[in-house]
C-alpha positions in Angstrom: -20.1 84.1 -40.4 -20.7 83.6 -36.9 -23.5 81.0 -37.3 -23.7 78.3 -40.0 -26.1 75.9 -38.8 -27.0 72.9 -41.2 -30.6 71.4 -40.9 -31.7 67.9 -41.8 -35.0 69.2 -43.1 -36.4 72.6 -44.4 -37.5 75.1 -41.8 -40.7 76.7 -42.8 -40.0 80.1 -44.1 -42.9 82.1 -42.5 -42.7 80.1 -39.2 -39.0 80.8 -39.0 -39.6 84.4 -39.8 -42.4 84.7 -37.1 -40.3 82.9 -34.6 -37.3 85.2 -35.0 -39.4 88.2 -35.0 -41.6 87.2 -31.8 -38.5 85.8 -30.0 -35.8 88.3 -31.0 -37.0 91.1 -32.7 -35.5 90.2 -36.1 -37.8 91.9 -38.9 -39.2 89.4 -41.2 -37.9 91.2 -44.2 -34.5 90.6 -42.7 -34.8 86.8 -43.1 -33.9 85.7 -46.6 -34.8 82.2 -47.5 -33.7 81.0 -51.0 -30.9 80.3 -53.1 -27.9 82.7 -52.8 -27.9 83.0 -56.6 -31.5 84.2 -56.6 -30.8 87.2 -54.4 -30.5 90.5 -56.2 -27.0 92.0 -55.7 -28.5 95.4 -54.5 -31.0 93.8 -52.2 -30.4 94.8 -48.5 -28.1 92.7 -46.5 -30.3 89.9 -44.4 -29.7 89.3 -40.8 -30.4 85.7 -41.4 -30.1 83.5 -44.4 -31.6 80.1 -44.8 -30.5 78.3 -47.9 -32.0 75.2 -49.5 -29.7 72.1 -50.5 -28.6 71.7 -54.2 -29.9 68.1 -54.3 -31.0 65.5 -51.9 -28.5 66.4 -49.3 -28.8 65.4 -45.8 -28.5 68.4 -43.5 -28.6 70.4 -46.8 -30.6 73.5 -45.4 -28.0 76.0 -44.1 -28.8 79.1 -41.7 -26.2 81.6 -41.7 -26.0 84.8 -39.7 -23.4 87.3 -38.3 -23.0 89.8 -35.4 -26.5 91.3 -36.1 -28.1 87.8 -35.4 -25.9 87.2 -32.3 -26.9 90.6 -30.8 -30.5 89.8 -31.4 -30.5 86.3 -29.8 -27.9 86.7 -27.3 -27.1 83.0 -28.1 -24.0 81.3 -29.5 -24.2 78.9 -32.5 -24.8 75.9 -30.4 -27.3 77.5 -28.2 -29.2 79.0 -31.3 -29.0 75.6 -33.0 -30.6 73.9 -29.9 -33.3 76.4 -29.9 -34.3 76.0 -33.4 -34.0 72.2 -33.3 -36.4 72.1 -30.3 -38.8 74.5 -31.8 -38.9 73.1 -35.3 -38.3 69.4 -34.2 -35.4 69.1 -36.7 -31.9 67.8 -36.1 -29.1 70.2 -36.9 -25.1 70.1 -37.4 -22.6 72.8 -36.4 -18.8 72.9 -36.8 -17.2 71.4 -33.7 -14.5 73.9 -33.9 -11.7 71.1 -34.3 -9.1 70.4 -36.9 -10.9 67.2 -38.2 -13.5 68.0 -41.1 -15.5 64.8 -40.6 -16.3 65.8 -37.0 -19.4 67.9 -36.2 -21.7 68.6 -33.4 -25.1 67.0 -33.9 -28.0 68.9 -32.2 -31.1 66.6 -31.7 -34.6 67.6 -31.8 -34.7 67.9 -28.0 -31.7 70.2 -28.0 -29.3 67.8 -26.7 -26.0 67.6 -28.6 -22.6 65.9 -29.0 -19.8 65.3 -31.4 -20.4 63.0 -34.4 -18.1 61.5 -37.0 -19.5 62.0 -40.6 -19.0 59.7 -43.7 -16.1 61.3 -45.6 -17.2 60.0 -48.9 -20.8 61.3 -48.5 -19.3 64.6 -47.5 -17.2 64.9 -50.8 -20.8 64.7 -52.4 -22.0 67.6 -50.3 -24.0 65.4 -47.7 -23.3 65.2 -44.0 -24.1 61.7 -43.0 -23.5 60.4 -39.4 -21.4 57.3 -39.0 -21.5 57.2 -35.3 -21.5 59.4 -32.1 -18.2 60.2 -30.5 -20.0 60.8 -27.2 -23.2 60.0 -25.9 -26.2 62.2 -27.0 -29.4 61.8 -24.8 -31.7 62.6 -27.7 -30.0 60.2 -30.1 -29.9 56.8 -28.1 -29.8 54.8 -31.4 -26.5 56.2 -32.4 -23.7 53.8 -31.5 -20.9 55.7 -29.5 -17.2 55.1 -30.5 -14.9 57.5 -28.6 -11.9 58.7 -30.8 -8.5 57.2 -30.0 -6.5 59.4 -27.6 -4.1 60.5 -30.6 -7.2 61.9 -32.5 -8.7 63.9 -29.7 -8.5 67.6 -30.4 -10.9 68.7 -27.6 
């Protein structure tokens, strides 16, 4: 997958379909919203999938897409996450590309972003919960910033 964006709240299905169609030409029927196991095996492959959380997970809504979505939007994962966060006023997480599973990029509702540390025990339960920021994020001034030690930096 080229895109795997975790959202703090649900993106309204019809509003997401309309936004992707009007902004990027992604046909509404090519946006699947629902649980993976509810999709019929012989359904056409969607361009975008938005899957709900299993339980009351923070950042449990996950949008996935591949090269077709990249071609349509012309945006990388971080740019698309910022666009959707601003549009729908919902925070998002994306993988930071590093080697540490508890570090993510938090994208604020204003589109600003930065690396954060998440709670490992909550992650084991399927929830992404921010412990603190690893760098300042302008849209998240309430988050304490604790830079990682030099030995733990992978960027």
